[in-house]
Biotite code that builds the C-alpha atoms (Angstrom):
import biotite.structure as struc

atoms = struc.array([
    struc.Atom([-51.657, -45.493, 10.892], chain_id="A", res_id=1, res_name="MET", atom_name="CA", element="C"),
    struc.Atom([-49.084, -44.946, 13.623], chain_id="A", res_id=2, res_name="LYS", atom_name="CA", element="C"),
    struc.Atom([-45.641, -45.949, 12.486], chain_id="A", res_id=3, res_name="GLN", atom_name="CA", element="C"),
    struc.Atom([-43.242, -48.006, 14.590], chain_id="A", res_id=4, res_name="ILE", atom_name="CA", element="C"),
    struc.Atom([-40.081, -45.965, 15.053], chain_id="A", res_id=5, res_name="THR", atom_name="CA", element="C"),
    struc.Atom([-36.844, -47.944, 14.783], chain_id="A", res_id=6, res_name="ILE", atom_name="CA", element="C"),
    struc.Atom([-33.224, -47.257, 15.696], chain_id="A", res_id=7, res_name="LEU", atom_name="CA", element="C"),
    struc.Atom([-30.821, -49.431, 13.717], chain_id="A", res_id=8, res_name="LEU", atom_name="CA", element="C"),
    struc.Atom([-27.492, -50.228, 15.407], chain_id="A", res_id=9, res_name="VAL", atom_name="CA", element="C"),
    struc.Atom([-24.858, -51.962, 13.258], chain_id="A", res_id=10, res_name="GLU", atom_name="CA", element="C"),
    struc.Atom([-21.202, -51.162, 12.694], chain_id="A", res_id=11, res_name="ASP", atom_name="CA", element="C"),
    struc.Atom([-20.934, -52.632, 9.184], chain_id="A", res_id=12, res_name="HIS", atom_name="CA", element="C"),
    struc.Atom([-22.186, -50.071, 6.673], chain_id="A", res_id=13, res_name="MET", atom_name="CA", element="C"),
    struc.Atom([-23.298, -52.512, 3.985], chain_id="A", res_id=14, res_name="ILE", atom_name="CA", element="C"),
    struc.Atom([-25.341, -54.542, 6.503], chain_id="A", res_id=15, res_name="VAL", atom_name="CA", element="C"),
    struc.Atom([-26.821, -51.400, 8.033], chain_id="A", res_id=16, res_name="ARG", atom_name="CA", element="C"),
    struc.Atom([-27.816, -50.007, 4.641], chain_id="A", res_id=17, res_name="GLU", atom_name="CA", element="C"),
    struc.Atom([-29.412, -53.317, 3.688], chain_id="A", res_id=18, res_name="GLY", atom_name="CA", element="C"),
    struc.Atom([-31.560, -53.389, 6.808], chain_id="A", res_id=19, res_name="PHE", atom_name="CA", element="C"),
    struc.Atom([-32.462, -49.727, 6.423], chain_id="A", res_id=20, res_name="GLN", atom_name="CA", element="C"),
    struc.Atom([-33.723, -50.215, 2.861], chain_id="A", res_id=21, res_name="LYS", atom_name="CA", element="C"),
    struc.Atom([-35.626, -53.344, 3.831], chain_id="A", res_id=22, res_name="MET", atom_name="CA", element="C"),
    struc.Atom([-37.355, -51.696, 6.792], chain_id="A", res_id=23, res_name="LEU", atom_name="CA", element="C"),
    struc.Atom([-38.336, -48.555, 4.898], chain_id="A", res_id=24, res_name="GLU", atom_name="CA", element="C"),
    struc.Atom([-40.303, -50.706, 2.453], chain_id="A", res_id=25, res_name="LEU", atom_name="CA", element="C"),
    struc.Atom([-42.815, -51.366, 5.233], chain_id="A", res_id=26, res_name="GLU", atom_name="CA", element="C"),
    struc.Atom([-45.511, -48.699, 5.491], chain_id="A", res_id=27, res_name="ALA", atom_name="CA", element="C"),
    struc.Atom([-45.765, -49.020, 9.292], chain_id="A", res_id=28, res_name="ASP", atom_name="CA", element="C"),
    struc.Atom([-42.006, -48.701, 9.921], chain_id="A", res_id=29, res_name="PHE", atom_name="CA", element="C"),
    struc.Atom([-39.893, -45.565, 10.174], chain_id="A", res_id=30, res_name="HIS", atom_name="CA", element="C"),
    struc.Atom([-36.130, -45.754, 10.739], chain_id="A", res_id=31, res_name="VAL", atom_name="CA", element="C"),
    struc.Atom([-35.435, -42.679, 12.856], chain_id="A", res_id=32, res_name="VAL", atom_name="CA", element="C"),
    struc.Atom([-31.713, -43.186, 13.277], chain_id="A", res_id=33, res_name="GLY", atom_name="CA", element="C"),
    struc.Atom([-28.657, -45.348, 12.613], chain_id="A", res_id=34, res_name="GLU", atom_name="CA", element="C"),
    struc.Atom([-25.777, -45.896, 15.033], chain_id="A", res_id=35, res_name="ALA", atom_name="CA", element="C"),
    struc.Atom([-22.427, -47.534, 14.411], chain_id="A", res_id=36, res_name="ILE", atom_name="CA", element="C"),
    struc.Atom([-21.481, -48.484, 17.976], chain_id="A", res_id=37, res_name="ASP", atom_name="CA", element="C"),
    struc.Atom([-23.061, -48.993, 21.376], chain_id="A", res_id=38, res_name="GLY", atom_name="CA", element="C"),
    struc.Atom([-22.086, -45.613, 22.745], chain_id="A", res_id=39, res_name="ARG", atom_name="CA", element="C"),
    struc.Atom([-23.680, -43.765, 19.848], chain_id="A", res_id=40, res_name="GLN", atom_name="CA", element="C"),
    struc.Atom([-26.750, -46.005, 20.143], chain_id="A", res_id=41, res_name="ALA", atom_name="CA", element="C"),
    struc.Atom([-27.286, -44.971, 23.765], chain_id="A", res_id=42, res_name="ILE", atom_name="CA", element="C"),
    struc.Atom([-27.050, -41.274, 22.928], chain_id="A", res_id=43, res_name="ALA", atom_name="CA", element="C"),
    struc.Atom([-29.460, -41.606, 19.999], chain_id="A", res_id=44, res_name="MET", atom_name="CA", element="C"),
    struc.Atom([-31.948, -43.695, 21.978], chain_id="A", res_id=45, res_name="ALA", atom_name="CA", element="C"),
    struc.Atom([-32.037, -41.069, 24.730], chain_id="A", res_id=46, res_name="LYS", atom_name="CA", element="C"),
    struc.Atom([-32.678, -38.362, 22.130], chain_id="A", res_id=47, res_name="LYS", atom_name="CA", element="C"),
    struc.Atom([-35.073, -40.181, 19.782], chain_id="A", res_id=48, res_name="LEU", atom_name="CA", element="C"),
    struc.Atom([-36.972, -42.551, 22.128], chain_id="A", res_id=49, res_name="HIS", atom_name="CA", element="C"),
    struc.Atom([-37.509, -45.188, 19.425], chain_id="A", res_id=50, res_name="PRO", atom_name="CA", element="C"),
    struc.Atom([-40.171, -47.846, 19.818], chain_id="A", res_id=51, res_name="ASP", atom_name="CA", element="C"),
    struc.Atom([-37.743, -50.603, 18.793], chain_id="A", res_id=52, res_name="VAL", atom_name="CA", element="C"),
    struc.Atom([-33.957, -50.910, 18.587], chain_id="A", res_id=53, res_name="VAL", atom_name="CA", element="C"),
    struc.Atom([-32.398, -53.477, 16.270], chain_id="A", res_id=54, res_name="LEU", atom_name="CA", element="C"),
    struc.Atom([-29.059, -54.102, 17.956], chain_id="A", res_id=55, res_name="MET", atom_name="CA", element="C"),
    struc.Atom([-25.914, -55.880, 16.811], chain_id="A", res_id=56, res_name="ASP", atom_name="CA", element="C"),
    struc.Atom([-23.797, -57.462, 19.571], chain_id="A", res_id=57, res_name="ILE", atom_name="CA", element="C"),
    struc.Atom([-20.177, -57.182, 18.478], chain_id="A", res_id=58, res_name="ALA", atom_name="CA", element="C"),
    struc.Atom([-19.309, -53.511, 17.937], chain_id="A", res_id=59, res_name="MET", atom_name="CA", element="C"),
    struc.Atom([-16.316, -51.311, 18.755], chain_id="A", res_id=60, res_name="PRO", atom_name="CA", element="C"),
    struc.Atom([-16.119, -49.067, 21.832], chain_id="A", res_id=61, res_name="LEU", atom_name="CA", element="C"),
    struc.Atom([-19.231, -50.551, 23.472], chain_id="A", res_id=62, res_name="LEU", atom_name="CA", element="C"),
    struc.Atom([-20.883, -53.869, 22.655], chain_id="A", res_id=63, res_name="ASN", atom_name="CA", element="C"),
    struc.Atom([-24.571, -54.318, 22.007], chain_id="A", res_id=64, res_name="GLY", atom_name="CA", element="C"),
    struc.Atom([-25.316, -56.193, 25.224], chain_id="A", res_id=65, res_name="LEU", atom_name="CA", element="C"),
    struc.Atom([-24.096, -53.392, 27.486], chain_id="A", res_id=66, res_name="GLU", atom_name="CA", element="C"),
    struc.Atom([-25.684, -50.800, 25.178], chain_id="A", res_id=67, res_name="ALA", atom_name="CA", element="C"),
    struc.Atom([-28.992, -52.662, 25.524], chain_id="A", res_id=68, res_name="THR", atom_name="CA", element="C"),
    struc.Atom([-28.734, -52.580, 29.305], chain_id="A", res_id=69, res_name="ARG", atom_name="CA", element="C"),
    struc.Atom([-28.023, -48.857, 29.383], chain_id="A", res_id=70, res_name="GLN", atom_name="CA", element="C"),
    struc.Atom([-30.683, -47.949, 26.810], chain_id="A", res_id=71, res_name="ILE", atom_name="CA", element="C"),
    struc.Atom([-33.383, -49.778, 28.757], chain_id="A", res_id=72, res_name="LEU", atom_name="CA", element="C"),
    struc.Atom([-32.324, -48.066, 31.959], chain_id="A", res_id=73, res_name="GLN", atom_name="CA", element="C"),
    struc.Atom([-32.597, -44.674, 30.252], chain_id="A", res_id=74, res_name="ALA", atom_name="CA", element="C"),
    struc.Atom([-35.625, -45.332, 28.013], chain_id="A", res_id=75, res_name="VAL", atom_name="CA", element="C"),
    struc.Atom([-37.647, -48.184, 29.582], chain_id="A", res_id=76, res_name="PRO", atom_name="CA", element="C"),
    struc.Atom([-40.504, -48.223, 27.019], chain_id="A", res_id=77, res_name="PRO", atom_name="CA", element="C"),
    struc.Atom([-38.085, -49.034, 24.179], chain_id="A", res_id=78, res_name="THR", atom_name="CA", element="C"),
    struc.Atom([-37.941, -52.653, 23.025], chain_id="A", res_id=79, res_name="LYS", atom_name="CA", element="C"),
    struc.Atom([-34.613, -54.166, 21.940], chain_id="A", res_id=80, res_name="VAL", atom_name="CA", element="C"),
    struc.Atom([-34.161, -56.973, 19.426], chain_id="A", res_id=81, res_name="ILE", atom_name="CA", element="C"),
    struc.Atom([-30.678, -58.427, 19.115], chain_id="A", res_id=82, res_name="ILE", atom_name="CA", element="C"),
    struc.Atom([-29.424, -59.179, 15.595], chain_id="A", res_id=83, res_name="LEU", atom_name="CA", element="C"),
    struc.Atom([-26.307, -61.327, 15.657], chain_id="A", res_id=84, res_name="SER", atom_name="CA", element="C"),
    struc.Atom([-24.266, -63.747, 13.610], chain_id="A", res_id=85, res_name="ALA", atom_name="CA", element="C"),
    struc.Atom([-23.859, -65.772, 16.820], chain_id="A", res_id=86, res_name="HIS", atom_name="CA", element="C"),
    struc.Atom([-26.660, -67.691, 18.525], chain_id="A", res_id=87, res_name="SER", atom_name="CA", element="C"),
    struc.Atom([-24.783, -69.574, 21.251], chain_id="A", res_id=88, res_name="ASP", atom_name="CA", element="C"),
    struc.Atom([-26.717, -70.044, 24.474], chain_id="A", res_id=89, res_name="ASP", atom_name="CA", element="C"),
    struc.Atom([-24.318, -67.712, 26.305], chain_id="A", res_id=90, res_name="ALA", atom_name="CA", element="C"),
    struc.Atom([-25.091, -64.874, 23.892], chain_id="A", res_id=91, res_name="TYR", atom_name="CA", element="C"),
    struc.Atom([-28.840, -65.449, 24.064], chain_id="A", res_id=92, res_name="VAL", atom_name="CA", element="C"),
    struc.Atom([-28.836, -65.685, 27.860], chain_id="A", res_id=93, res_name="GLU", atom_name="CA", element="C"),
    struc.Atom([-26.756, -62.508, 28.153], chain_id="A", res_id=94, res_name="SER", atom_name="CA", element="C"),
    struc.Atom([-29.111, -60.681, 25.787], chain_id="A", res_id=95, res_name="ALA", atom_name="CA", element="C"),
    struc.Atom([-32.164, -61.679, 27.808], chain_id="A", res_id=96, res_name="ILE", atom_name="CA", element="C"),
    struc.Atom([-30.460, -60.704, 31.049], chain_id="A", res_id=97, res_name="GLU", atom_name="CA", element="C"),
    struc.Atom([-29.684, -57.309, 29.510], chain_id="A", res_id=98, res_name="ALA", atom_name="CA", element="C"),
    struc.Atom([-33.401, -56.847, 28.792], chain_id="A", res_id=99, res_name="GLY", atom_name="CA", element="C"),
    struc.Atom([-33.700, -57.740, 25.103], chain_id="A", res_id=100, res_name="ALA", atom_name="CA", element="C"),
    struc.Atom([-37.100, -59.147, 24.138], chain_id="A", res_id=101, res_name="VAL", atom_name="CA", element="C"),
    struc.Atom([-35.988, -60.645, 20.840], chain_id="A", res_id=102, res_name="GLY", atom_name="CA", element="C"),
    struc.Atom([-32.977, -62.402, 19.345], chain_id="A", res_id=103, res_name="PHE", atom_name="CA", element="C"),
    struc.Atom([-32.558, -63.009, 15.622], chain_id="A", res_id=104, res_name="LEU", atom_name="CA", element="C"),
    struc.Atom([-29.655, -64.505, 13.725], chain_id="A", res_id=105, res_name="VAL", atom_name="CA", element="C"),
    struc.Atom([-28.555, -62.366, 10.796], chain_id="A", res_id=106, res_name="LYS", atom_name="CA", element="C"),
    struc.Atom([-29.475, -65.120, 8.347], chain_id="A", res_id=107, res_name="GLN", atom_name="CA", element="C"),
    struc.Atom([-33.124, -64.539, 9.300], chain_id="A", res_id=108, res_name="THR", atom_name="CA", element="C"),
    struc.Atom([-35.453, -63.624, 6.435], chain_id="A", res_id=109, res_name="SER", atom_name="CA", element="C"),
    struc.Atom([-36.647, -60.041, 6.054], chain_id="A", res_id=110, res_name="SER", atom_name="CA", element="C"),
    struc.Atom([-40.191, -61.274, 6.662], chain_id="A", res_id=111, res_name="GLN", atom_name="CA", element="C"),
    struc.Atom([-39.197, -62.681, 10.059], chain_id="A", res_id=112, res_name="SER", atom_name="CA", element="C"),
    struc.Atom([-37.386, -59.473, 11.032], chain_id="A", res_id=113, res_name="VAL", atom_name="CA", element="C"),
    struc.Atom([-40.475, -57.426, 10.246], chain_id="A", res_id=114, res_name="CYS", atom_name="CA", element="C"),
    struc.Atom([-42.699, -59.885, 12.106], chain_id="A", res_id=115, res_name="HIS", atom_name="CA", element="C"),
    struc.Atom([-40.383, -59.710, 15.129], chain_id="A", res_id=116, res_name="ALA", atom_name="CA", element="C"),
    struc.Atom([-40.573, -55.912, 15.224], chain_id="A", res_id=117, res_name="ILE", atom_name="CA", element="C"),
    struc.Atom([-44.363, -55.959, 15.162], chain_id="A", res_id=118, res_name="ARG", atom_name="CA", element="C"),
    struc.Atom([-44.546, -58.660, 17.824], chain_id="A", res_id=119, res_name="GLU", atom_name="CA", element="C"),
    struc.Atom([-42.257, -56.948, 20.335], chain_id="A", res_id=120, res_name="VAL", atom_name="CA", element="C"),
    struc.Atom([-44.085, -53.672, 19.773], chain_id="A", res_id=121, res_name="GLN", atom_name="CA", element="C"),
    struc.Atom([-47.242, -55.499, 20.895], chain_id="A", res_id=122, res_name="LYS", atom_name="CA", element="C"),
    struc.Atom([-45.465, -56.539, 24.094], chain_id="A", res_id=123, res_name="GLY", atom_name="CA", element="C"),
    struc.Atom([-44.494, -60.052, 23.029], chain_id="A", res_id=124, res_name="ASN", atom_name="CA", element="C"),
    struc.Atom([-41.090, -61.706, 22.698], chain_id="A", res_id=125, res_name="THR", atom_name="CA", element="C"),
    struc.Atom([-39.648, -63.094, 19.479], chain_id="A", res_id=126, res_name="PHE", atom_name="CA", element="C"),
    struc.Atom([-36.728, -65.446, 18.849], chain_id="A", res_id=127, res_name="PHE", atom_name="CA", element="C"),
    struc.Atom([-35.381, -67.143, 15.743], chain_id="A", res_id=128, res_name="SER", atom_name="CA", element="C"),
    struc.Atom([-36.939, -70.599, 15.382], chain_id="A", res_id=129, res_name="ALA", atom_name="CA", element="C"),
    struc.Atom([-33.897, -72.621, 16.484], chain_id="A", res_id=130, res_name="LEU", atom_name="CA", element="C"),
    struc.Atom([-33.308, -70.383, 19.500], chain_id="A", res_id=131, res_name="ILE", atom_name="CA", element="C"),
    struc.Atom([-36.975, -70.548, 20.506], chain_id="A", res_id=132, res_name="ALA", atom_name="CA", element="C"),
    struc.Atom([-36.833, -74.351, 20.273], chain_id="A", res_id=133, res_name="LYS", atom_name="CA", element="C"),
    struc.Atom([-33.749, -74.526, 22.514], chain_id="A", res_id=134, res_name="ARG", atom_name="CA", element="C"),
    struc.Atom([-35.329, -72.199, 25.069], chain_id="A", res_id=135, res_name="ILE", atom_name="CA", element="C"),
    struc.Atom([-38.474, -74.330, 25.131], chain_id="A", res_id=136, res_name="HIS", atom_name="CA", element="C"),
    struc.Atom([-36.629, -77.644, 25.414], chain_id="A", res_id=137, res_name="GLU", atom_name="CA", element="C"),
    struc.Atom([-34.127, -76.525, 28.039], chain_id="A", res_id=138, res_name="ARG", atom_name="CA", element="C"),
    struc.Atom([-36.654, -74.524, 29.998], chain_id="A", res_id=139, res_name="GLY", atom_name="CA", element="C"),
    struc.Atom([-38.311, -77.798, 30.980], chain_id="A", res_id=140, res_name="ARG", atom_name="CA", element="C"),
    struc.Atom([-35.017, -79.136, 32.331], chain_id="A", res_id=141, res_name="LYS", atom_name="CA", element="C"),
    struc.Atom([-33.477, -76.046, 33.925], chain_id="A", res_id=142, res_name="ALA", atom_name="CA", element="C"),
    struc.Atom([-36.154, -73.366, 34.182], chain_id="A", res_id=143, res_name="PRO", atom_name="CA", element="C"),
    struc.Atom([-35.062, -69.801, 34.739], chain_id="A", res_id=144, res_name="ASN", atom_name="CA", element="C"),
    struc.Atom([-36.046, -66.466, 33.278], chain_id="A", res_id=145, res_name="ARG", atom_name="CA", element="C"),
    struc.Atom([-34.439, -67.202, 29.908], chain_id="A", res_id=146, res_name="SER", atom_name="CA", element="C"),
    struc.Atom([-35.166, -70.925, 29.763], chain_id="A", res_id=147, res_name="GLY", atom_name="CA", element="C"),
    struc.Atom([-31.467, -71.495, 29.096], chain_id="A", res_id=148, res_name="LEU", atom_name="CA", element="C"),
    struc.Atom([-28.935, -73.184, 31.389], chain_id="A", res_id=149, res_name="PRO", atom_name="CA", element="C"),
    struc.Atom([-27.953, -70.696, 34.031], chain_id="A", res_id=150, res_name="LYS", atom_name="CA", element="C"),
    struc.Atom([-24.275, -69.789, 33.891], chain_id="A", res_id=151, res_name="SER", atom_name="CA", element="C"),
    struc.Atom([-22.314, -68.705, 36.948], chain_id="A", res_id=152, res_name="ARG", atom_name="CA", element="C"),
    struc.Atom([-21.414, -65.196, 35.854], chain_id="A", res_id=153, res_name="LYS", atom_name="CA", element="C"),
    struc.Atom([-19.726, -62.548, 37.878], chain_id="A", res_id=154, res_name="LEU", atom_name="CA", element="C"),
    struc.Atom([-21.614, -59.283, 37.949], chain_id="A", res_id=155, res_name="VAL", atom_name="CA", element="C"),
    struc.Atom([-19.646, -56.410, 36.461], chain_id="A", res_id=156, res_name="LEU", atom_name="CA", element="C"),
    struc.Atom([-20.787, -52.811, 36.593], chain_id="A", res_id=157, res_name="SER", atom_name="CA", element="C"),
    struc.Atom([-21.558, -50.983, 33.356], chain_id="A", res_id=158, res_name="SER", atom_name="CA", element="C"),
    struc.Atom([-18.352, -48.981, 33.683], chain_id="A", res_id=159, res_name="ARG", atom_name="CA", element="C"),
    struc.Atom([-16.322, -52.133, 34.295], chain_id="A", res_id=160, res_name="GLU", atom_name="CA", element="C"),
    struc.Atom([-17.760, -53.675, 31.138], chain_id="A", res_id=161, res_name="VAL", atom_name="CA", element="C"),
    struc.Atom([-16.863, -50.539, 29.178], chain_id="A", res_id=162, res_name="GLU", atom_name="CA", element="C"),
    struc.Atom([-13.306, -50.563, 30.504], chain_id="A", res_id=163, res_name="VAL", atom_name="CA", element="C"),
    struc.Atom([-12.973, -54.307, 29.901], chain_id="A", res_id=164, res_name="LEU", atom_name="CA", element="C"),
    struc.Atom([-14.028, -53.928, 26.281], chain_id="A", res_id=165, res_name="GLN", atom_name="CA", element="C"),
    struc.Atom([-11.532, -51.134, 25.650], chain_id="A", res_id=166, res_name="LEU", atom_name="CA", element="C"),
    struc.Atom([-8.747, -53.149, 27.302], chain_id="A", res_id=167, res_name="ILE", atom_name="CA", element="C"),
    struc.Atom([-9.642, -56.176, 25.182], chain_id="A", res_id=168, res_name="ALA", atom_name="CA", element="C"),
    struc.Atom([-9.589, -54.012, 22.056], chain_id="A", res_id=169, res_name="GLU", atom_name="CA", element="C"),
    struc.Atom([-5.990, -53.126, 22.859], chain_id="A", res_id=170, res_name="GLY", atom_name="CA", element="C"),
    struc.Atom([-6.539, -49.601, 24.172], chain_id="A", res_id=171, res_name="LYS", atom_name="CA", element="C"),
    struc.Atom([-3.945, -48.214, 26.596], chain_id="A", res_id=172, res_name="ALA", atom_name="CA", element="C"),
    struc.Atom([-5.131, -46.663, 29.868], chain_id="A", res_id=173, res_name="ASN", atom_name="CA", element="C"),
    struc.Atom([-4.687, -43.167, 28.424], chain_id="A", res_id=174, res_name="LYS", atom_name="CA", element="C"),
    struc.Atom([-6.786, -44.026, 25.352], chain_id="A", res_id=175, res_name="GLU", atom_name="CA", element="C"),
    struc.Atom([-9.502, -45.663, 27.469], chain_id="A", res_id=176, res_name="ALA", atom_name="CA", element="C"),
    struc.Atom([-9.618, -42.640, 29.766], chain_id="A", res_id=177, res_name="ALA", atom_name="CA", element="C"),
    struc.Atom([-10.024, -40.285, 26.808], chain_id="A", res_id=178, res_name="ALA", atom_name="CA", element="C"),
    struc.Atom([-12.747, -42.449, 25.287], chain_id="A", res_id=179, res_name="GLU", atom_name="CA", element="C"),
    struc.Atom([-14.745, -42.649, 28.525], chain_id="A", res_id=180, res_name="LEU", atom_name="CA", element="C"),
    struc.Atom([-14.089, -39.091, 29.683], chain_id="A", res_id=181, res_name="GLY", atom_name="CA", element="C"),
    struc.Atom([-12.548, -40.191, 32.978], chain_id="A", res_id=182, res_name="ILE", atom_name="CA", element="C"),
    struc.Atom([-9.077, -39.931, 34.492], chain_id="A", res_id=183, res_name="SER", atom_name="CA", element="C"),
    struc.Atom([-6.275, -42.392, 33.843], chain_id="A", res_id=184, res_name="ILE", atom_name="CA", element="C"),
    struc.Atom([-6.222, -43.185, 37.585], chain_id="A", res_id=185, res_name="LYS", atom_name="CA", element="C"),
    struc.Atom([-9.910, -44.118, 37.431], chain_id="A", res_id=186, res_name="THR", atom_name="CA", element="C"),
    struc.Atom([-9.251, -46.453, 34.510], chain_id="A", res_id=187, res_name="VAL", atom_name="CA", element="C"),
    struc.Atom([-6.393, -48.024, 36.450], chain_id="A", res_id=188, res_name="GLU", atom_name="CA", element="C"),
    struc.Atom([-8.701, -48.581, 39.446], chain_id="A", res_id=189, res_name="LYS", atom_name="CA", element="C"),
    struc.Atom([-11.334, -50.218, 37.217], chain_id="A", res_id=190, res_name="HIS", atom_name="CA", element="C"),
    struc.Atom([-8.650, -52.430, 35.663], chain_id="A", res_id=191, res_name="ARG", atom_name="CA", element="C"),
    struc.Atom([-7.474, -53.436, 39.144], chain_id="A", res_id=192, res_name="GLU", atom_name="CA", element="C"),
    struc.Atom([-11.030, -54.202, 40.278], chain_id="A", res_id=193, res_name="HIS", atom_name="CA", element="C"),
    struc.Atom([-11.646, -56.275, 37.131], chain_id="A", res_id=194, res_name="LEU", atom_name="CA", element="C"),
    struc.Atom([-8.553, -58.361, 37.763], chain_id="A", res_id=195, res_name="MET", atom_name="CA", element="C"),
    struc.Atom([-9.564, -58.901, 41.384], chain_id="A", res_id=196, res_name="GLN", atom_name="CA", element="C"),
    struc.Atom([-13.158, -59.831, 40.536], chain_id="A", res_id=197, res_name="LYS", atom_name="CA", element="C"),
    struc.Atom([-12.201, -62.159, 37.705], chain_id="A", res_id=198, res_name="LEU", atom_name="CA", element="C"),
    struc.Atom([-9.032, -63.471, 39.343], chain_id="A", res_id=199, res_name="ASN", atom_name="CA", element="C"),
    struc.Atom([-7.196, -62.640, 36.134], chain_id="A", res_id=200, res_name="ILE", atom_name="CA", element="C"),
    struc.Atom([-3.920, -60.807, 36.317], chain_id="A", res_id=201, res_name="HIS", atom_name="CA", element="C"),
    struc.Atom([-2.807, -60.143, 32.754], chain_id="A", res_id=202, res_name="GLU", atom_name="CA", element="C"),
    struc.Atom([-4.278, -58.329, 29.750], chain_id="A", res_id=203, res_name="THR", atom_name="CA", element="C"),
    struc.Atom([-4.380, -61.453, 27.574], chain_id="A", res_id=204, res_name="ALA", atom_name="CA", element="C"),
    struc.Atom([-6.517, -63.172, 30.213], chain_id="A", res_id=205, res_name="GLY", atom_name="CA", element="C"),
    struc.Atom([-8.923, -60.236, 30.340], chain_id="A", res_id=206, res_name="LEU", atom_name="CA", element="C"),
    struc.Atom([-9.190, -60.369, 26.563], chain_id="A", res_id=207, res_name="THR", atom_name="CA", element="C"),
    struc.Atom([-9.962, -64.081, 26.590], chain_id="A", res_id=208, res_name="ARG", atom_name="CA", element="C"),
    struc.Atom([-12.650, -63.450, 29.211], chain_id="A", res_id=209, res_name="TYR", atom_name="CA", element="C"),
    struc.Atom([-14.145, -60.636, 27.104], chain_id="A", res_id=210, res_name="ALA", atom_name="CA", element="C"),
    struc.Atom([-14.384, -62.992, 24.127], chain_id="A", res_id=211, res_name="ILE", atom_name="CA", element="C"),
    struc.Atom([-15.963, -65.803, 26.145], chain_id="A", res_id=212, res_name="SER", atom_name="CA", element="C"),
    struc.Atom([-18.511, -63.381, 27.631], chain_id="A", res_id=213, res_name="ALA", atom_name="CA", element="C"),
    struc.Atom([-19.494, -62.055, 24.191], chain_id="A", res_id=214, res_name="GLY", atom_name="CA", element="C"),
    struc.Atom([-18.148, -58.572, 24.929], chain_id="A", res_id=215, res_name="ILE", atom_name="CA", element="C"),
    struc.Atom([-15.921, -58.649, 21.851], chain_id="A", res_id=216, res_name="ILE", atom_name="CA", element="C"),
    struc.Atom([-15.514, -61.051, 18.942], chain_id="A", res_id=217, res_name="GLU", atom_name="CA", element="C"),
    struc.Atom([-12.377, -63.117, 18.532], chain_id="A", res_id=218, res_name="ASN", atom_name="CA", element="C"),
    struc.Atom([-11.493, -61.185, 15.368], chain_id="A", res_id=219, res_name="SER", atom_name="CA", element="C"),
    struc.Atom([-11.251, -57.890, 17.287], chain_id="A", res_id=220, res_name="VAL", atom_name="CA", element="C"),
    struc.Atom([-8.091, -58.865, 19.136], chain_id="A", res_id=221, res_name="GLN", atom_name="CA", element="C"),
    struc.Atom([-5.715, -61.147, 17.262], chain_id="A", res_id=222, res_name="VAL", atom_name="CA", element="C"),
    struc.Atom([-2.615, -60.898, 19.446], chain_id="A", res_id=223, res_name="THR", atom_name="CA", element="C"),
    struc.Atom([-3.765, -63.181, 22.261], chain_id="A", res_id=224, res_name="ILE", atom_name="CA", element="C"),
    struc.Atom([-1.104, -65.664, 23.353], chain_id="A", res_id=225, res_name="VAL", atom_name="CA", element="C"),
])
């Protein structure tokens, strides 16, 4: 029997260990790696080529939505299932736009998680029951690729999203440059472009935007005024 290889991406150790133990109980599953942030997840996916990635959304350095986008660009055959404590329409829509084929709330039973993995490996999609119901109901009213109401989002490049997250996490330009391996001047240019695109001209405003877009959680940055 060919095993389904899985990369587990979750920044909380106790949650990650719980999922790892649960998945390894299944004879047809093999957890090939564990990542604690989006950047590490991308590197591991490129190296390991897992069949399925279980991806948290809110993580330091690089969030799960942008990590999903970059993983699927680098390793197209991989399937991504989002695991999140949040199931707002904006999060679900963003996950689908990033290329995820599944979205589960973390309260989901272990049986449903395992079923989701097997379904997406077959080429199907899988959503938690309440999310699937909302997609079905709203798809009849405002059909689009996700079945959810289409938001008017500005398109940010992958690098802009990375810089925005680091800014929202309180990183100075020098720290962001070191984290991304680019020059301080390049970070400053990205910051300037972000402010122009979003029509936001202060760091607190960028942070509020990052929270509303699901790039970081509210608890990450507590000094917003």
